[in-house]
MIVO-116073 format. One record per atom (N, C-alpha, C, O, CB): residue in one letter; x, y, z. Coordinates in pm, whole numbers, plus 50000, padded with zeros to 5 digits. Atoms other than C-alpha are relative to their C-alpha. Glycine has a CB too. Layout:
<sites>
aXYZ...
</sites>
This chain:
<sites>
m500674988050043m507765113250590m499204997549873m498095002749857m501015011149979t500715003150123t506815099650251t498714992650030t497694995249967t500884991749906r501225007249961r504345075750417r498975009750054r497785008450026r500324989250104a500934990249944a502845104950605a499365008349890a498165011149895a500725009150100i500534992250111i502455125050285i499024991649919i497954996349883i501135005249909l500895008950073l500955095150103l498724997650077l497624998050021l500714986749970g501185002249917g498635087950392g499095012150004g497875010849998g500414996450141l500794987750001l497535124250403l499305001749867l498145005849863l500895012250028g500624999150132g496895123650029g498824990649987g497774994249933g501024996949892l501105009550006l494775092250061l498845004550089l497685003150052l500474986150042l501044995049911l492905107150355l499265011549935l498035012049941l500605004450135l500644988750067l492245139150162l499134995349883l498035000449862l501045009949950a500805005350111a491065119449860a498714993750052a497654995349991a500804989849919t501185006149941t488695099950082t499045010850049t497835009750032t500394990750115c500834989249948c487445132050243c499295007649888c498165012049906c500855009650083i500624993050112i486765148049906i498814992149949i497784997849913i501025002349887e501055008450051e484655118449801e498894997450102e497754994850064e500574986949954t500935003449894t482935113250137t499935011450100t500975016950137t500414986850069p500094989649897p481585138750384p500774995850125p500794984050162p498525002850036a499145003049885a483855141050689a499244992650109a499814984050176a500595012950057s500775006649894s481065130250923s499754985249970s499414977650060s498675007150019a500265013850039a480715097450728a501244991150010a501124979049995a499474999649860i498775007949992i484345086350771i500244995950144i500485004350231i501225008149945s499795005149865s484715064351075s501484997750025s502254996149930s499204987150023p498595003149969p488005058851257p500394986149948p501534983949907p500245000750152e499705013450048e487755022151158e500285000149850e501174993149802e498834990450031t499784998950145t487485031450789t501385005849972t502095000949885t498915008849935m498674993950020m490555053550816m501094990050036m502114989349967m500145012850086q498975009649959q492485026051000q500154988649899q501274984949865q499664994350137v499895010950097v491644998350753v500655005149872v501474998049813v498614994149970e499364994250119e492595021250462e501505001650023e502304998149936e499375013849966r498574998049970r495905030250630r500734986650003r501824985449947r500185007350136d499365013149994d496674993750703d500144993849861d501164987649831d499204990650091l499955005850136l495854983250345l501035007249913l501725000749834l498635000749934v498984992550076v498015010950194v501394995750047v502284993449965v499815015450018d498725004749947d500865001050426d500314985949947d501444983149907d499994999950155y499815013750047y500364964650325y500374999749852y501204991749810y498734991750025a499674999350144a500454973649954a501455004149981a502174998049902a499065010049927m498604995650014m503734992449992m500954989350051m501984986749989m500235013150076a499155010649945a505214964850211a500094988349902a501164982449885a499464995350136s500005010950098s504184938749952s500895003349882s501574994649827s498574997049952c499134995650109c505944959049686c501474998450038c502264993349960c499705014749963f498605001449956f509164960549888f500384985250011f501494981449974f500215007050136a499725014449985a508914923049963a500234993349865a500854982749859a498864993150074a499835005750134a508824916549587a501275004649930a501535000449817a498815003649915q498794994650064q512104934849517q501124989750000q501134980450081q500455012850071q498835008850010q515354917549416q501025002850110q501704993750157q500655001649863n499054995949897n517434937049669n499654993150132n498514994150179n500005015450017a500255007849879a517784915349980a499535008750116a498645004750192a501264992450040y500384991349889y517534944450222y498555004849984y497775004350079y500955012150009l501374995450024l514354958450062l499004988650016l497934990550074l499875006249860k500865011849987k512854923550041k499764996850148k498634994450189k500634987849928d500125002849857d513564917450411d499155010650070d498275007350150d501404999350063q500784989349937q512194951350514q498524999149961q497655001250044q500575013849959g501385001550045g509064945650305g499294988750072g498154990350115g499964997649852r500585011449928r508444911750463r499745003550146r498705000050202r500914987849991r500184996249859r508954925850811r498865010150016r498065009050109r501315005950057w501064989949995w506694955650742w498634993449979w497684996250052w500245011049892a501265007150024a503964933150598a499604991950123a498424991350159a500124990949876g500285007649878g504274911050905g499495008850112g498565005050184g501264992750045a500454990749896a503904940851136a498575004749973a497775005950066a500955012150008v501374995950035v500794952350949v499034988650033v497974991050089v499905003849849m500905011349977m499294917450970m499834997150150m498794991850190m500534987749929q500145002149855q499974915651346q498935009150059q498255005250154q501335002450069r501004990849946r497754946051406r498704999649920r497715005949956r500555014350001a501145000550090a495324937451125a498844992150060a499004984550156a500414993749867h501205007349960h491804924351167h499424993549874h499624998349763h498955009450069g500645006850112g489884900250949g500844988649946g502014987249980g499725009949889p499305011750055p490804868950757p501105003949902p500985013549826p499014990849932v498854997650088v494114867650574v499575000049854v500135007549773v501084989450023e500455001050139e492274858550254e499535013549946e499655016149826e498874989749989q500474986950043q490804893750242q501165009249965q500985018949891q499145006450108w498824991850024w494324908250234w500734996049872w501425004149812w500944999150118t499235004850116t495674886949950t499625007149871t500445007849779t499804985049984v500404992850121v493674906349690v500935012149978v501235015649864v498535004750011v499094988550012v495964936049764v501384995449956v501975001249865v500095007650135a498685005250039a499184915949745a500004995149856a500974997249783a500424988550094d500105004750139d498004899949419d499975011749902d500585011149796d498744991449982a500064988250087a497204934149270a501375006849991a501765011549884a498955010150053v498654994250000v500634947149371v500914991849910v501654997349828v500595000750144e499175008850084e502324916949211e499685001949852e500585002649769e499794985350041a500404998150139a500324921448891a500455013649947a500895014649832a498484998749986e499574986650042e501104958748878e501515000549977e501965006549880e499605010550104l498555000450018l504824952548924l500374992449873l501304996349802l500684993650121a499735007650122a504744926448647a499645008249877a500335007449775a499214986850001r500454992150113r502874950448421r500895012149975r501325014649863r498575004550022s499304987250019s504724982948483s501494999450033s502255008049988s499365010550085g498595001049964g508034971548630g500425011150096g499595018250151g500865000549876i499424989949911i510324993948832i500595010949913i501415008349825i501084993850094g499474988850076g511025028348693g501495001950025g502034997450126g499255012850035k498574997349988k514585039648637k500245014949988k499505022249921k500804992349890s499624985950010s516255073048684s500745002249870s501344993049814s500875004350121k499254996650122k517705090848386k501475001150036k501825005750145k499475013349935p498574999449971p521465088448359p500515014550010p499985023649946p500794992549893d499324987149991d523685117448459d501045000449889d502054993549894d500665002050141g499064998750111g525415127148140g499734989849892g498884981149907g501414998550050p500265008550116p525625109547805p500424985450019p499934976649948p500725005549882h499505013749984h527435078547935h499594993850133h500014982750166h501514999849988g500425005249872g525775074148273g498974988949983g498274988149882g499435011150086a500955011150003a523715043648351a498755003850079a498835010650181a500634987050059s501234997649925s520085045448457s499984990550119s500554979650115s498744998149910v500025007549876v519375032648806v498554996850036v497695005650031v500695007950115p501365003449958p516275013548919p499605008150123p500435011250208p499884984950030m500524991949890m514055033249161m498894992550074m497734996550067m499475013649946p501045007949933p512245006949373p499295007750111p498105005550134p500594987550056l500664992349894l511565031349658l498885008449942l497775008749997l501015008950073m501024991850064m509705054749427m498834991449952m497674995149970m500615007949882a501055008950050a507795025949270a499104995150113a497884994850098a500614988149927c500795005549890c506695011749604c499195010650074c498105007750124c500914992850098v500774989249937v505625045149749v498785003349915v497735006949969v500895012650019h501114996650089h503425050849444h499104988249966h498064990149903h500545005949873i500785011850039i502105015149410i498555000850048i497674996149974i500664987450057p501424999449961p498915022049615p499165009049909p497935008149910p499905004950141d500734991050089d497985048649358d499694993749864d498904999249787d500795012649979a500295006950127a497995024149066a498524996049999a497994991550101a500934987449981t501445002050011t494435019648942t499544986550053t498604985950133t499575001449856d500425013349957d494184982148996d500294997550148d499534990650216d500684989349916v499675001449857v495904983749336v499015008050083v498535003250186v501465004750029r500994991749930r493605012149446r498654992850005r497974993050108r499855013949931a501265007650004a490614990949336a500054988250098a499064985550167a499714995049857a499865011349907a491934960849532a499945004750145a499354998050229a501334992749974i500064994349866i492404982749840i498555003150036i498125000450148i500875012850011a501414996849974a488794994649809a499184987450025a498354987050115a499405007949881i500715012749982i487514958849773i500324994150137i499424990050210i500394989949888a499595005649871a489524947150073a499465008550115a499065003050218a501534999250008a500514991349894a488464977450279a498534997250027a498104996550143a500195014949962r501425003349981r484794969550219r499864986550071r499034984950160r499264999849863a500095013349942a485364933050307a500464999750146a499954991750225a500834990249919l499435000149866l487334941250623l499355010150095l499635009950215l501475002849992s500544989349917s485294970650750s499254994850122s499385000550231s499075008749918a500725005549886a483054949250972a500964994450105a500724995850225a499034989049954d499015005449906d486104932051125d500675011250079d500935009850198d501064991749925y499404988549932y487664965851206y499005006650094y499375010750204y500525010249897a501034993749918a484384979751341a499714991750125a499324997350228a498725001949920a500305008949888a483964949351570a501075000350109a500874994750217a499844985849949q498924999749902q487254956251751q499665009750112q499075020250088q501335003949933p500274991049888p487034971452099p500725013249982p501855013749932p500424993550133k499394986550008k487715008852114k501035001450110k500834996950223k498915011350012e498924998349901e490945018152288e499795012550081e500605015650168e501375000549930
</sites>
């Protein structure tokens, strides 16, 4: 559900900036795939073995349906890695005066596509991959 809300938010942001008639299905698909890839890359970078495994599997699934050279996708993974190094993983506030704060990797990874540098990397990759997505046969 969170992915759906995030995807809807990105779609709405794109629609606000671009007239609806100018947004092609290929543009929407490449954006969705790149956002998914950014979140998957974030999960793959986590210390938790389960999240790391799920992130790797999700990234692999995105790449199986992806179009274009792998090199065009690495700009997004690199931006995610840099953002995680810069901002780290947020923590929840402790419950009570003696509670311990808890890392919130799910929250961080859901919001990673909204980070300025990651959003810029997604835009760069989308422009580079748009022709590859447009060249695919229509289903």
